[in-house]
Structure formats: structure tokens, C-alpha cells
C-alpha positions, 0 to 999 in steps of 0.5 A: 695231611700237612705235618705239624712244625713240631714233627718237622723238628723231630725228624730234623733233629733225628736226622742230625743226630743220626748223622753225628752218630754216623760220623763219630762211628766212621771217625773211630773207625779211621782213627782204629785203622790209624792206630793198628797201622801204627803198631804195626809199623812200629812192631816191624820197625823193632824186628828189623835186627831180629827177623828182617824176612818178615819186615820185608813181607810186611813192608810189601805188604803195606806198599802193594796195599796202600793203593792211594795214600802215598805215605804208607807206600814210601814207609812200606818201601822205607821198611823194605830197603831197611830191612835188606840192608840189614841182611846186606842185600845192597841190590834189592835195598837200592832198588827199593830206596830208588823206588822211594825217591821217584815219589819224593816229588810227590806230596808226601811227609817232610819226615818221610823225604828226610828218612829216604835222603838219609837212607840213601846217604847210608847205603851209599857209605855202605858202598864206599861213595862216601861223596855222594853219601855226604851230599844226601846228607847235606841234602836231608840236614837242611831240610830237617833244620828247616823243620825243627818243629816235626816230631821227628826232627831229633831221631832224624838229626841223630840219624843225621849225625851218626852216618857222617861220623861212621863216614869221617871215620873212614876218611879221616879218623876217630877223632872227628867221628867220635864228636858227631858219635856224641852228638848222636847220641844227644840227639836221640836222649832228647828225642821223644821216639822211643822207637829210634833209640835202638840206633844208641847201639849202633853208636856206643858200637862205633865208638868201641871200635874207635877205643880198640883202634886208640889201643883204649881197651877198658873204655872200649869194653864199656862202650860195648856193654852199653851197645848192649844194654842199648840194644837189649832195652830198646829192641827185641829179646833176640837181635843182631845189635846185641850180637854186634855188641857181643862181638866187640866184647869178643875182640876186646878178649881177643885183643887182651889175649883172652882167647878162650873167651874170645871163642866161647863168646863167638861160638855163641853169636855164630849160631844166633847170626846164622839165624837172623841172616845177617850176613856181616856178622856172620863174616866177622864172627867167622874172620875172628873165630879163625883168628882167635884159633890161629893164636891157639894154634888149632889148625883144623878149625882155623882152616874151617873158620877161615874157609867161611870167612872167605865164602861168605866174604865173596858172597858180600863183596859180589852183592856190594859190587851189583849194588856199587854198579847200580848206585854209579849208574844212577849217578851217572844218570844224574850227572848227565841230566844236569850236565844236559841242564848246563848246556842248554842253560848256556845255550839259551844265554847263548841265544839271548845274548846273539839276539841282544847283540844283533837287537843292538846292532840293528839299533845302532845302525838305525840310530847312525842311519838317522843321524846320517840322515839328518845330516844330509838334510841339514847339508841339503838346507845349507846349499839351499840357503848359499843359492 
């Protein structure tokens, strides 16, 4: 039986309709998965300063489950590295960043490439390798400025200025550093990425420490209060940045000789720092408690917290030395590769030059021989004429 034209159209339209419905369902599923993934990444980023161990687990899961999505793998490595930095495990942070660095040559988002370079800069700053840190920052800044339309442009710009300020604070002093801190604040305030604005707390905390160095205690206290406000507004209810801000206020109390207030603040912080596992904060709190108890002549508690400070400081120094060794080995390898390239280029130039000289010599010799032959021919002709 021959199918009528009407039936053919009905079947054709039915197939098209089913295809459209199937495509929309598939697109909806993919869109839903993407939204869910973004939500997980945002939550993990927020938890960096409150539950870094959980962030490591999320990052590890994201890295291992993203078999073909290279951007997700890099994001997972960045989360792991940031979390290890949060608990001051520098060797592990550096190892994960090296894994991310190996993917730089792949086709990944520009914003992720910039983040990798930025993290390397920050980690090298932490290890006091300032020249290397600045090299990574310069590379990140060049890439960032070439992609000003990217949604992460301003947040990356803020990060670059903050790390540059931290480096210059160590190398030059607070006068120069604070200019970069202010630029970082401007960039973050203009950024539409709310998730990155928690870094404002880090900037205000460092500005507060600069004011303490300048003995401008009132402005220091205001900066620490701004650091707390930013950490509270953009971070989770319990996070280490809020604790650092409170430690800054405790430093203000100490320097203004309000030792009992400083001790009360620090004792509250000690428990929170231990729960989060931020050893740098734990070290600072122990050192500050020892200093305050020394001022009020409480020798037993001074001795206890001084010993605690020495213990944590030793652990951190060992971690820093191990990470610095990794970093220096990596730098040494890069220098060797660079030197090898320079040598190869040098040898190529020598070969080219030698070949050029040989060819020039051969051509010159041929020209001389040709000219000599011409002269001989002329002589022969002359002698023939004379005869």
C-alpha cells in the first residue's frame, strides 16, 4: 500500500518534533549539570577558609571525575592547591600546581591560565622567592591585560595587585605596598564576581599591619575591622580570615598596652584556628599569647605558649624548606632547559655562520679563478696577435 503524501508529512513532522523535544531535554540536562557544577565550585571556594580538608576532597573528586573536560581538571587542581595553602602545606600545594602547570599548553580557558600563574606567584612569595614570584605575576598580568573583556579580568587584576603589594612590602616597605593594595581594592570593588571579594579581607588585614608598623594604631584598628567585615560579608560564618582580622585587633590591644583584652581575644581565636587547621594562624596566636603573658609576668603561661609557638614554627619551617627545595629544583630545571635552548641557538648560529663563510669563500675562490682564467685567455690572445 502506497503511503499518502499527508501521512508522509505527519511522520516527518513527528520525527522533527521528537528530535526537538529530545534535544531540549538533553540541553536542559547539560545546563543543569553545568549549573550544579558551578554551585559546587562556588561552595568549595567559600569553604577554603573554613573547611579546607573538605575542599581538598571536592577538588580531588572534580579532578578525577573530569576525564575529558580539561577546564574542570584544572579547576580541581586549583581548589586542592588553594586548600593546601590555607593549611600551610606548601609542598602539596606546589605539587598540585605543577600538575596544573603541565596543562598550560592545553586548550584551557584564559582565565584559568591566569589563575595558575597567579597561584604560582603567591606560592613563590610564601617561600620568599620574590624574583620568581614577580616573573609569574608579570606573565599573568600580560595575559590578563590582553583579555580585558573576560569576566574574571577585574578579579585577576585585584589578585595580581595584592600579591605584588605583599612582595613589595617585604622588599621595599609599606609605602609602596599600600599603593598596590589600594589598586587591588579598586579592582575587587568593580568586579562582578562576588565569590572573589573575600580577598578584600586579606588586603585590609595587610594594610592594618602596615599601619601598625607605622605606629598609626587607630587606622590599623579600622583596617582590621574592615578585614573582619569583608570576611564576614563574603565568607562563611566561621573562616580563618575573620580570625586573622581579630588577631590584628589583638595586636592593636597589645601595642596600646591593653594586655588583658589582647589575651581574651587571642584565647577565643586559638580554638577556632585549631579547628580550621591553619598552622600559620596557630603559630601567630601562640606567639602573641606568649608576648602578652610575658608583659603581665605570667611565666607559666608564657613558657607554655612559647613552647607551642616553637613546635608549630618548626613544623612550618620544615614544610617551607621542603617546598622551597621543590621550587628551586623546578627553577633549576627551567634554567637548564633555557640554557640548553640558548646553547642550541648559539650552535645553530655558529653552523650557519660557518656555512656562510665557506660558501662565501668558495664563491670568492670561483670568482678569482674565473677572473684568472679570463686574464690568461686575454694573455693568450695577445701573444697570438704578436706572432
